[in-house]
N, CA, C, O and the ligand as a Tripos MOL2 file, in Angstrom:
@<TRIPOS>MOLECULE
protein
  253   251    64     0     0
PROTEIN
NO_CHARGES

@<TRIPOS>ATOM
      1 N           0.8530   -1.1990    0.0000 N.3       1 MET1
      2 CA          0.0000    0.0000    0.0000 C.3       1 MET1
      3 C           0.8890    1.2500    0.0000 C.2       1 MET1
      4 O           1.7540    1.3860    0.8650 O.2       1 MET1
      5 N           0.6940    2.1360   -0.9280 N.am      2 PRO2
      6 CA          1.5790    3.3080   -1.0020 C.3       2 PRO2
      7 C           1.3400    4.2760    0.1460 C.2       2 PRO2
      8 O           0.2280    4.4000    0.6600 O.2       2 PRO2
      9 N           2.3900    4.9460    0.5270 N.am      3 GLU3
     10 CA          2.2810    5.9310    1.5900 C.3       3 GLU3
     11 C           2.3640    7.3210    0.9830 C.2       3 GLU3
     12 O           3.2700    7.6160    0.2040 O.2       3 GLU3
     13 N           1.4300    8.1550    1.3380 N.am      4 TYR4
     14 CA          1.3910    9.5090    0.8270 C.3       4 TYR4
     15 C           1.6750   10.4830    1.9590 C.2       4 TYR4
     16 O           1.1800   10.3340    3.0760 O.2       4 TYR4
     17 N           2.4780   11.4750    1.6400 N.am      5 VAL5
     18 CA          2.8160   12.4760    2.6390 C.3       5 VAL5
     19 C           2.1040   13.7780    2.2960 C.2       5 VAL5
     20 O           2.1420   14.2400    1.1550 O.2       5 VAL5
     21 N           1.4640   14.3530    3.2850 N.am      6 PHE6
     22 CA          0.7180   15.5800    3.1060 C.3       6 PHE6
     23 C           1.2180   16.6500    4.0570 C.2       6 PHE6
     24 O           1.8540   16.3730    5.0740 O.2       6 PHE6
     25 N           0.9070   17.8750    3.6900 N.am      7 LYS7
     26 CA          1.1630   18.9770    4.6060 C.3       7 LYS7
     27 C          -0.1170   19.7820    4.7400 C.2       7 LYS7
     28 O          -0.7690   20.1350    3.7570 O.2       7 LYS7
     29 N          -0.4470   20.0530    5.9750 N.am      8 CYS8
     30 CA         -1.6550   20.8260    6.2420 C.3       8 CYS8
     31 C          -1.3520   22.3100    6.1060 C.2       8 CYS8
     32 O          -0.3990   22.8210    6.6940 O.2       8 CYS8
     33 N          -2.1740   22.9890    5.3240 N.am      9 LYS9
     34 CA         -1.9720   24.4320    5.1400 C.3       9 LYS9
     35 C          -2.4260   25.2350    6.3530 C.2       9 LYS9
     36 O          -1.9960   26.3710    6.5490 O.2       9 LYS9
     37 N          -3.2840   24.6460    7.1550 N.am     10 ASP10
     38 CA         -3.8290   25.3780    8.2930 C.3      10 ASP10
     39 C          -2.8950   25.3750    9.4930 C.2      10 ASP10
     40 O          -2.7110   26.3960   10.1560 O.2      10 ASP10
     41 N          -2.3000   24.1950    9.7670 N.am     11 CYS11
     42 CA         -1.4490   24.1090   10.9560 C.3      11 CYS11
     43 C           0.0030   23.7670   10.5930 C.2      11 CYS11
     44 O           0.8530   23.6240   11.4720 O.2      11 CYS11
     45 N           0.2710   23.6370    9.2890 N.am     12 ASN12
     46 CA          1.6310   23.3900    8.8040 C.3      12 ASN12
     47 C           2.2440   22.0930    9.3330 C.2      12 ASN12
     48 O           3.4660   21.9600    9.3930 O.2      12 ASN12
     49 N           1.4080   21.1560    9.7090 N.am     13 GLN13
     50 CA          1.9010   19.8630   10.1660 C.3      13 GLN13
     51 C           1.9760   18.9050    8.9820 C.2      13 GLN13
     52 O           1.0910   18.8710    8.1280 O.2      13 GLN13
     53 N           3.0440   18.1380    8.9560 N.am     14 LYS14
     54 CA          3.1510   17.1120    7.9390 C.3      14 LYS14
     55 C           2.7000   15.7730    8.5170 C.2      14 LYS14
     56 O           2.9450   15.4630    9.6830 O.2      14 LYS14
     57 N           2.0420   14.9990    7.6770 N.am     15 PHE15
     58 CA          1.5890   13.6890    8.1310 C.3      15 PHE15
     59 C           1.5530   12.7570    6.9330 C.2      15 PHE15
     60 O           1.4210   13.1930    5.7890 O.2      15 PHE15
     61 N           1.6720   11.4730    7.2150 N.am     16 SER16
     62 CA          1.6640   10.4810    6.1450 C.3      16 SER16
     63 C           0.5040    9.5180    6.3400 C.2      16 SER16
     64 O           0.1590    9.1530    7.4630 O.2      16 SER16
     65 N          -0.0850    9.1190    5.2310 N.am     17 ILE17
     66 CA         -1.2350    8.2290    5.2730 C.3      17 ILE17
     67 C          -1.0760    7.1580    4.2040 C.2      17 ILE17
     68 O          -0.6310    7.4380    3.0910 O.2      17 ILE17
     69 N          -1.4370    5.9540    4.5450 N.am     18 PHE18
     70 CA         -1.4140    4.8700    3.5760 C.3      18 PHE18
     71 C          -2.7480    4.8300    2.8420 C.2      18 PHE18
     72 O          -3.8180    4.7810    3.4500 O.2      18 PHE18
     73 N          -2.6500    4.8530    1.5220 N.am     19 LEU19
     74 CA         -3.8650    4.8550    0.7250 C.3      19 LEU19
     75 C          -3.8470    3.7330   -0.2870 C.2      19 LEU19
     76 O          -2.7930    3.3370   -0.7850 O.2      19 LEU19
     77 N          -5.0180    3.2330   -0.5810 N.am     20 LYS20
     78 CA         -5.1310    2.2000   -1.6090 C.3      20 LYS20
     79 C          -5.1690    2.8210   -2.9950 C.2      20 LYS20
     80 O          -4.5190    2.3390   -3.9220 O.2      20 LYS20
     81 N          -5.9270    3.8810   -3.1250 N.am     21 MET21
     82 CA         -6.0890    4.4860   -4.4440 C.3      21 MET21
     83 C          -5.9160    5.9920   -4.3360 C.2      21 MET21
     84 O          -6.1710    6.6020   -3.2980 O.2      21 MET21
     85 N          -5.4700    6.5700   -5.4540 N.am     22 ALA22
     86 CA         -5.1520    7.9940   -5.4660 C.3      22 ALA22
     87 C          -6.3910    8.8540   -5.2480 C.2      22 ALA22
     88 O          -6.2970    9.9490   -4.6930 O.2      22 ALA22
     89 N          -7.5440    8.3690   -5.6770 N.am     23 GLU23
     90 CA         -8.7630    9.1740   -5.5640 C.3      23 GLU23
     91 C          -9.1030    9.4770   -4.1180 C.2      23 GLU23
     92 O          -9.7640   10.4700   -3.8160 O.2      23 GLU23
     93 N          -8.6470    8.6180   -3.2380 N.am     24 THR24
     94 CA         -8.9760    8.7770   -1.8260 C.3      24 THR24
     95 C          -8.3730   10.0450   -1.2460 C.2      24 THR24
     96 O          -8.7770   10.5070   -0.1780 O.2      24 THR24
     97 N          -7.4130   10.5980   -1.9510 N.am     25 ILE25
     98 CA         -6.7340   11.7930   -1.4580 C.3      25 ILE25
     99 C          -7.7190   12.9380   -1.2500 C.2      25 ILE25
    100 O          -7.5070   13.8000   -0.3970 O.2      25 ILE25
    101 N          -8.7850   12.9410   -2.0260 N.am     26 ASP26
    102 CA         -9.7660   14.0090   -1.9000 C.3      26 ASP26
    103 C         -10.4310   14.0270   -0.5320 C.2      26 ASP26
    104 O         -11.0180   15.0300   -0.1270 O.2      26 ASP26
    105 N         -10.3310   12.9160    0.1660 N.am     27 TYR27
    106 CA        -11.0250   12.8270    1.4490 C.3      27 TYR27
    107 C         -10.0770   12.9180    2.6370 C.2      27 TYR27
    108 O         -10.4690   12.7120    3.7850 O.2      27 TYR27
    109 N          -8.8260   13.2310    2.3360 N.am     28 ILE28
    110 CA         -7.8410   13.2920    3.4080 C.3      28 ILE28
    111 C          -8.0820   14.5070    4.2890 C.2      28 ILE28
    112 O          -8.3290   15.6150    3.8150 O.2      28 ILE28
    113 N          -8.0000   14.2560    5.5870 N.am     29 ARG29
    114 CA         -8.0870   15.3600    6.5320 C.3      29 ARG29
    115 C          -6.8440   15.3820    7.3990 C.2      29 ARG29
    116 O          -6.2490   14.3400    7.6750 O.2      29 ARG29
    117 N          -6.4630   16.5450    7.8170 N.am     30 CYS30
    118 CA         -5.3350   16.6740    8.7190 C.3      30 CYS30
    119 C          -5.6780   16.0160   10.0540 C.2      30 CYS30
    120 O          -6.7130   16.3230   10.6440 O.2      30 CYS30
    121 N          -4.8210   15.1160   10.5350 N.am     31 PRO31
    122 CA         -5.0990   14.4390   11.8110 C.3      31 PRO31
    123 C          -4.9280   15.3680   13.0120 C.2      31 PRO31
    124 O          -5.3410   15.0370   14.1240 O.2      31 PRO31
    125 N          -4.3270   16.5140   12.7850 N.am     32 HIS32
    126 CA         -4.0460   17.4320   13.8940 C.3      32 HIS32
    127 C          -5.1880   18.4250   14.1110 C.2      32 HIS32
    128 O          -5.6020   18.6780   15.2420 O.2      32 HIS32
    129 N          -5.6930   18.9860   12.9960 N.am     33 CYS33
    130 CA         -6.7310   20.0110   13.1420 C.3      33 CYS33
    131 C          -7.9860   19.6650   12.3420 C.2      33 CYS33
    132 O          -8.9250   20.4590   12.2890 O.2      33 CYS33
    133 N          -8.0060   18.4840   11.7210 N.am     34 LYS34
    134 CA         -9.1610   17.9890   10.9790 C.3      34 LYS34
    135 C          -9.4810   18.8230    9.7440 C.2      34 LYS34
    136 O         -10.5810   18.7370    9.1970 O.2      34 LYS34
    137 N          -8.5350   19.6160    9.3170 N.am     35 SER35
    138 CA         -8.7690   20.4270    8.1340 C.3      35 SER35
    139 C          -8.6010   19.5970    6.8720 C.2      35 SER35
    140 O          -7.8060   18.6580    6.8350 O.2      35 SER35
    141 N          -9.3580   19.9510    5.8370 N.am     36 THR36
    142 CA         -9.1880   19.2880    4.5440 C.3      36 THR36
    143 C          -8.2930   20.1190    3.6230 C.2      36 THR36
    144 O          -8.1010   19.7760    2.4570 O.2      36 THR36
    145 N          -7.7620   21.1840    4.1450 N.am     37 ASN37
    146 CA         -6.9000   22.0750    3.3730 C.3      37 ASN37
    147 C          -5.4670   21.5580    3.4020 C.2      37 ASN37
    148 O          -4.5800   22.1700    3.9970 O.2      37 ASN37
    149 N          -5.2590   20.4160    2.7470 N.am     38 VAL38
    150 CA         -3.9450   19.7830    2.7690 C.3      38 VAL38
    151 C          -3.3810   19.6960    1.3560 C.2      38 VAL38
    152 O          -4.1210   19.6890    0.3720 O.2      38 VAL38
    153 N          -2.0750   19.6310    1.2790 N.am     39 VAL39
    154 CA         -1.4160   19.5120   -0.0080 C.3      39 VAL39
    155 C          -0.5130   18.2780    0.0020 C.2      39 VAL39
    156 O           0.0420   17.8990    1.0330 O.2      39 VAL39
    157 N          -0.3850   17.6730   -1.1590 N.am     40 LYS40
    158 CA          0.4750   16.5060   -1.2650 C.3      40 LYS40
    159 C           1.9320   16.9390   -1.3200 C.2      40 LYS40
    160 O           2.2970   17.8390   -2.0770 O.2      40 LYS40
    161 N           2.7540   16.2910   -0.5140 N.am     41 LYS41
    162 CA          4.1700   16.6230   -0.5120 C.3      41 LYS41
    163 C           4.9920   15.5610   -1.2260 C.2      41 LYS41
    164 O           6.0480   15.8550   -1.7870 O.2      41 LYS41
    165 N           4.5230   14.3790   -1.2020 N.am     42 TYR42
    166 CA          5.3020   13.2870   -1.7770 C.3      42 TYR42
    167 C           4.3790   12.2460   -2.3870 C.2      42 TYR42
    168 O           3.4220   11.7860   -1.7640 O.2      42 TYR42
    169 N           4.6980   11.8880   -3.6340 N.am     43 PHE43
    170 CA          3.9240   10.8630   -4.3020 C.3      43 PHE43
    171 C           4.8310    9.7030   -4.6660 C.2      43 PHE43
    172 O           5.7430    9.8660   -5.4770 O.2      43 PHE43
    173 N           4.6060    8.5610   -4.0970 N.am     44 PRO44
    174 CA          5.4240    7.4090   -4.4680 C.3      44 PRO44
    175 C           5.0420    6.9090   -5.8480 C.2      44 PRO44
    176 O           3.9520    7.1930   -6.3460 O.2      44 PRO44
    177 N           5.9280    6.1800   -6.4450 N.am     45 THR45
    178 CA          5.6320    5.5770   -7.7420 C.3      45 THR45
    179 C           4.4880    4.5810   -7.5870 C.2      45 THR45
    180 O           4.6000    3.6180   -6.8280 O.2      45 THR45
    181 N           3.3950    4.8060   -8.2970 N.am     46 PRO46
    182 CA          2.2080    3.9740   -8.0720 C.3      46 PRO46
    183 C           2.3550    2.5470   -8.5890 C.2      46 PRO46
    184 O           1.6700    1.6400   -8.1180 O.2      46 PRO46
    185 N           3.2320    2.3500   -9.5390 N.am     47 ILE47
    186 CA          3.3710    1.0100  -10.1350 C.3      47 ILE47
    187 C           4.5470    0.2820   -9.5100 C.2      47 ILE47
    188 O           5.6940    0.7040   -9.6550 O.2      47 ILE47
    189 N           4.2660   -0.8010   -8.8230 N.am     48 HIS48
    190 CA          5.3260   -1.5870   -8.1980 C.3      48 HIS48
    191 C           5.2510   -3.0520   -8.6210 C.2      48 HIS48
    192 O           5.8640   -3.9190   -7.9980 O.2      48 HIS48
    193 N           4.5030   -3.3180   -9.6750 N.am     49 PHE49
    194 CA          4.2710   -4.7120  -10.0400 C.3      49 PHE49
    195 C           5.3900   -5.2650  -10.9130 C.2      49 PHE49
    196 O           5.5620   -6.4780  -11.0270 O.2      49 PHE49
    197 N           6.1490   -4.3590  -11.5280 N.am     50 LYS50
    198 CA          7.2610   -4.8190  -12.3510 C.3      50 LYS50
    199 C           8.4820   -5.0570  -11.4740 C.2      50 LYS50
    200 O           8.6620   -4.4190  -10.4370 O.2      50 LYS50
    201 N           9.3010   -5.9760  -11.9130 N.am     51 GLY51
    202 CA         10.5100   -6.2590  -11.1740 C.3      51 GLY51
    203 C          10.3080   -7.3750  -10.1730 C.2      51 GLY51
    204 O           9.2490   -8.0010  -10.1210 O.2      51 GLY51
    205 N          11.3390   -7.6160   -9.3760 N.am     52 GLY52
    206 CA         11.2890   -8.7400   -8.4480 C.3      52 GLY52
    207 C          10.4860   -8.4240   -7.2060 C.2      52 GLY52
    208 O          10.1640   -7.2690   -6.9270 O.2      52 GLY52
    209 N          10.1700   -9.4690   -6.4690 N.am     53 GLY53
    210 CA          9.4930   -9.2950   -5.2020 C.3      53 GLY53
    211 C           7.9950   -9.4750   -5.2820 C.2      53 GLY53
    212 O           7.3430   -9.7080   -4.2650 O.2      53 GLY53
    213 N           7.4410   -9.3700   -6.4730 N.am     54 PHE54
    214 CA          5.9950   -9.5130   -6.6130 C.3      54 PHE54
    215 C           5.6540  -10.5260   -7.6990 C.2      54 PHE54
    216 O           4.6770  -10.3650   -8.4300 O.2      54 PHE54
    217 N           6.4530  -11.5450   -7.7940 N.am     55 THR55
    218 CA          6.2740  -12.5070   -8.8790 C.3      55 THR55
    219 C           5.1830  -13.5210   -8.5560 C.2      55 THR55
    220 O           4.7220  -14.2430   -9.4400 O.2      55 THR55
    221 N           4.7740  -13.5750   -7.3020 N.am     56 LYS56
    222 CA          3.8010  -14.5940   -6.9050 C.3      56 LYS56
    223 C           2.4800  -14.4300   -7.6500 C.2      56 LYS56
    224 O           1.9690  -15.3840   -8.2380 O.2      56 LYS56
    225 N           1.9310  -13.2140   -7.6220 N.am     57 SER57
    226 CA          0.6520  -12.9750   -8.2730 C.3      57 SER57
    227 C           0.7720  -13.1350   -9.7820 C.2      57 SER57
    228 O          -0.1650  -13.5860  -10.4420 O.2      57 SER57
    229 N           1.9270  -12.7660  -10.3240 N.am     58 THR58
    230 CA          2.1290  -12.8930  -11.7640 C.3      58 THR58
    231 C           2.0870  -14.3550  -12.1810 C.2      58 THR58
    232 O           1.5060  -14.7120  -13.2060 O.2      58 THR58
    233 N           2.7050  -15.1760  -11.3780 N.am     59 GLU59
    234 CA          2.7320  -16.6150  -11.6990 C.3      59 GLU59
    235 C           1.3300  -17.2090  -11.6110 C.2      59 GLU59
    236 O           0.9620  -18.0620  -12.4190 O.2      59 GLU59
    237 N           0.5650  -16.7710  -10.6540 N.am     60 GLU60
    238 CA         -0.7820  -17.3020  -10.4850 C.3      60 GLU60
    239 C          -1.6710  -16.9350  -11.6710 C.2      60 GLU60
    240 O          -2.4880  -17.7340  -12.1300 O.2      60 GLU60
    241 N          -1.4890  -15.6930  -12.1590 N.am     61 LYS61
    242 CA         -2.2750  -15.2730  -13.3120 C.3      61 LYS61
    243 C          -1.8350  -16.0200  -14.5780 C.2      61 LYS61
    244 O          -2.6480  -16.3270  -15.4500 O.2      61 LYS61
    245 N          -0.5260  -16.3030  -14.6540 N.am     62 GLY62
    246 CA          0.0040  -16.9670  -15.8340 C.3      62 GLY62
    247 C          -0.5330  -18.3720  -15.9930 C.2      62 GLY62
    248 O          -0.6480  -18.8810  -17.1080 O.2      62 GLY62
    249 N          -0.8580  -18.9890  -14.8920 N.am     63 ASN63
    250 CA         -1.3830  -20.3480  -14.9820 C.3      63 ASN63
    251 C          -2.8920  -20.3390  -15.1620 C.2      63 ASN63
    252 O          -3.5090  -21.4000  -15.2570 O.2      63 ASN63
    253 ZN         -3.8150   20.7480   10.2940 Zn       64 ZN64
@<TRIPOS>BOND
     1     1     2 1
     2     2     3 1
     3     3     4 2
     4     3     5 am
     5     5     6 1
     6     6     7 1
     7     7     8 2
     8     7     9 am
     9     9    10 1
    10    10    11 1
    11    11    12 2
    12    11    13 am
    13    13    14 1
    14    14    15 1
    15    15    16 2
    16    15    17 am
    17    17    18 1
    18    18    19 1
    19    19    20 2
    20    19    21 am
    21    21    22 1
    22    22    23 1
    23    23    24 2
    24    23    25 am
    25    25    26 1
    26    26    27 1
    27    27    28 2
    28    27    29 am
    29    29    30 1
    30    30    31 1
    31    31    32 2
    32    31    33 am
    33    33    34 1
    34    34    35 1
    35    35    36 2
    36    35    37 am
    37    37    38 1
    38    38    39 1
    39    39    40 2
    40    39    41 am
    41    41    42 1
    42    42    43 1
    43    43    44 2
    44    43    45 am
    45    45    46 1
    46    46    47 1
    47    47    48 2
    48    47    49 am
    49    49    50 1
    50    50    51 1
    51    51    52 2
    52    51    53 am
    53    53    54 1
    54    54    55 1
    55    55    56 2
    56    55    57 am
    57    57    58 1
    58    58    59 1
    59    59    60 2
    60    59    61 am
    61    61    62 1
    62    62    63 1
    63    63    64 2
    64    63    65 am
    65    65    66 1
    66    66    67 1
    67    67    68 2
    68    67    69 am
    69    69    70 1
    70    70    71 1
    71    71    72 2
    72    71    73 am
    73    73    74 1
    74    74    75 1
    75    75    76 2
    76    75    77 am
    77    77    78 1
    78    78    79 1
    79    79    80 2
    80    79    81 am
    81    81    82 1
    82    82    83 1
    83    83    84 2
    84    83    85 am
    85    85    86 1
    86    86    87 1
    87    87    88 2
    88    87    89 am
    89    89    90 1
    90    90    91 1
    91    91    92 2
    92    91    93 am
    93    93    94 1
    94    94    95 1
    95    95    96 2
    96    95    97 am
    97    97    98 1
    98    98    99 1
    99    99   100 2
   100    99   101 am
   101   101   102 1
   102   102   103 1
   103   103   104 2
   104   103   105 am
   105   105   106 1
   106   106   107 1
   107   107   108 2
   108   107   109 am
   109   109   110 1
   110   110   111 1
   111   111   112 2
   112   111   113 am
   113   113   114 1
   114   114   115 1
   115   115   116 2
   116   115   117 am
   117   117   118 1
   118   118   119 1
   119   119   120 2
   120   119   121 am
   121   121   122 1
   122   122   123 1
   123   123   124 2
   124   123   125 am
   125   125   126 1
   126   126   127 1
   127   127   128 2
   128   127   129 am
   129   129   130 1
   130   130   131 1
   131   131   132 2
   132   131   133 am
   133   133   134 1
   134   134   135 1
   135   135   136 2
   136   135   137 am
   137   137   138 1
   138   138   139 1
   139   139   140 2
   140   139   141 am
   141   141   142 1
   142   142   143 1
   143   143   144 2
   144   143   145 am
   145   145   146 1
   146   146   147 1
   147   147   148 2
   148   147   149 am
   149   149   150 1
   150   150   151 1
   151   151   152 2
   152   151   153 am
   153   153   154 1
   154   154   155 1
   155   155   156 2
   156   155   157 am
   157   157   158 1
   158   158   159 1
   159   159   160 2
   160   159   161 am
   161   161   162 1
   162   162   163 1
   163   163   164 2
   164   163   165 am
   165   165   166 1
   166   166   167 1
   167   167   168 2
   168   167   169 am
   169   169   170 1
   170   170   171 1
   171   171   172 2
   172   171   173 am
   173   173   174 1
   174   174   175 1
   175   175   176 2
   176   175   177 am
   177   177   178 1
   178   178   179 1
   179   179   180 2
   180   179   181 am
   181   181   182 1
   182   182   183 1
   183   183   184 2
   184   183   185 am
   185   185   186 1
   186   186   187 1
   187   187   188 2
   188   187   189 am
   189   189   190 1
   190   190   191 1
   191   191   192 2
   192   191   193 am
   193   193   194 1
   194   194   195 1
   195   195   196 2
   196   195   197 am
   197   197   198 1
   198   198   199 1
   199   199   200 2
   200   199   201 am
   201   201   202 1
   202   202   203 1
   203   203   204 2
   204   203   205 am
   205   205   206 1
   206   206   207 1
   207   207   208 2
   208   207   209 am
   209   209   210 1
   210   210   211 1
   211   211   212 2
   212   211   213 am
   213   213   214 1
   214   214   215 1
   215   215   216 2
   216   215   217 am
   217   217   218 1
   218   218   219 1
   219   219   220 2
   220   219   221 am
   221   221   222 1
   222   222   223 1
   223   223   224 2
   224   223   225 am
   225   225   226 1
   226   226   227 1
   227   227   228 2
   228   227   229 am
   229   229   230 1
   230   230   231 1
   231   231   232 2
   232   231   233 am
   233   233   234 1
   234   234   235 1
   235   235   236 2
   236   235   237 am
   237   237   238 1
   238   238   239 1
   239   239   240 2
   240   239   241 am
   241   241   242 1
   242   242   243 1
   243   243   244 2
   244   243   245 am
   245   245   246 1
   246   246   247 1
   247   247   248 2
   248   247   249 am
   249   249   250 1
   250   250   251 1
   251   251   252 2
@<TRIPOS>SUBSTRUCTURE
     1 MET1         2 RESIDUE 1 A MET
     2 PRO2         6 RESIDUE 1 A PRO
     3 GLU3        10 RESIDUE 1 A GLU
     4 TYR4        14 RESIDUE 1 A TYR
     5 VAL5        18 RESIDUE 1 A VAL
     6 PHE6        22 RESIDUE 1 A PHE
     7 LYS7        26 RESIDUE 1 A LYS
     8 CYS8        30 RESIDUE 1 A CYS
     9 LYS9        34 RESIDUE 1 A LYS
    10 ASP10       38 RESIDUE 1 A ASP
    11 CYS11       42 RESIDUE 1 A CYS
    12 ASN12       46 RESIDUE 1 A ASN
    13 GLN13       50 RESIDUE 1 A GLN
    14 LYS14       54 RESIDUE 1 A LYS
    15 PHE15       58 RESIDUE 1 A PHE
    16 SER16       62 RESIDUE 1 A SER
    17 ILE17       66 RESIDUE 1 A ILE
    18 PHE18       70 RESIDUE 1 A PHE
    19 LEU19       74 RESIDUE 1 A LEU
    20 LYS20       78 RESIDUE 1 A LYS
    21 MET21       82 RESIDUE 1 A MET
    22 ALA22       86 RESIDUE 1 A ALA
    23 GLU23       90 RESIDUE 1 A GLU
    24 THR24       94 RESIDUE 1 A THR
    25 ILE25       98 RESIDUE 1 A ILE
    26 ASP26      102 RESIDUE 1 A ASP
    27 TYR27      106 RESIDUE 1 A TYR
    28 ILE28      110 RESIDUE 1 A ILE
    29 ARG29      114 RESIDUE 1 A ARG
    30 CYS30      118 RESIDUE 1 A CYS
    31 PRO31      122 RESIDUE 1 A PRO
    32 HIS32      126 RESIDUE 1 A HIS
    33 CYS33      130 RESIDUE 1 A CYS
    34 LYS34      134 RESIDUE 1 A LYS
    35 SER35      138 RESIDUE 1 A SER
    36 THR36      142 RESIDUE 1 A THR
    37 ASN37      146 RESIDUE 1 A ASN
    38 VAL38      150 RESIDUE 1 A VAL
    39 VAL39      154 RESIDUE 1 A VAL
    40 LYS40      158 RESIDUE 1 A LYS
    41 LYS41      162 RESIDUE 1 A LYS
    42 TYR42      166 RESIDUE 1 A TYR
    43 PHE43      170 RESIDUE 1 A PHE
    44 PRO44      174 RESIDUE 1 A PRO
    45 THR45      178 RESIDUE 1 A THR
    46 PRO46      182 RESIDUE 1 A PRO
    47 ILE47      186 RESIDUE 1 A ILE
    48 HIS48      190 RESIDUE 1 A HIS
    49 PHE49      194 RESIDUE 1 A PHE
    50 LYS50      198 RESIDUE 1 A LYS
    51 GLY51      202 RESIDUE 1 A GLY
    52 GLY52      206 RESIDUE 1 A GLY
    53 GLY53      210 RESIDUE 1 A GLY
    54 PHE54      214 RESIDUE 1 A PHE
    55 THR55      218 RESIDUE 1 A THR
    56 LYS56      222 RESIDUE 1 A LYS
    57 SER57      226 RESIDUE 1 A SER
    58 THR58      230 RESIDUE 1 A THR
    59 GLU59      234 RESIDUE 1 A GLU
    60 GLU60      238 RESIDUE 1 A GLU
    61 LYS61      242 RESIDUE 1 A LYS
    62 GLY62      246 RESIDUE 1 A GLY
    63 ASN63      250 RESIDUE 1 A ASN
    64 ZN64       253 GROUP 0 **** ****
């Protein structure tokens, strides 16, 4: 699950949240002041299925 880092514009606190899908970002609230006035500070690479470490699901689909 990707981790997204946000910064609250109201209280200037940074916080990170694990999200399943990018659309969920619209519903993020600051855990400190409950404000929805937050900005994304860091976006991880959403695609992690290529390369090693995740071959299990690929093999299952291949069969
Ligand atoms: Zn805040």
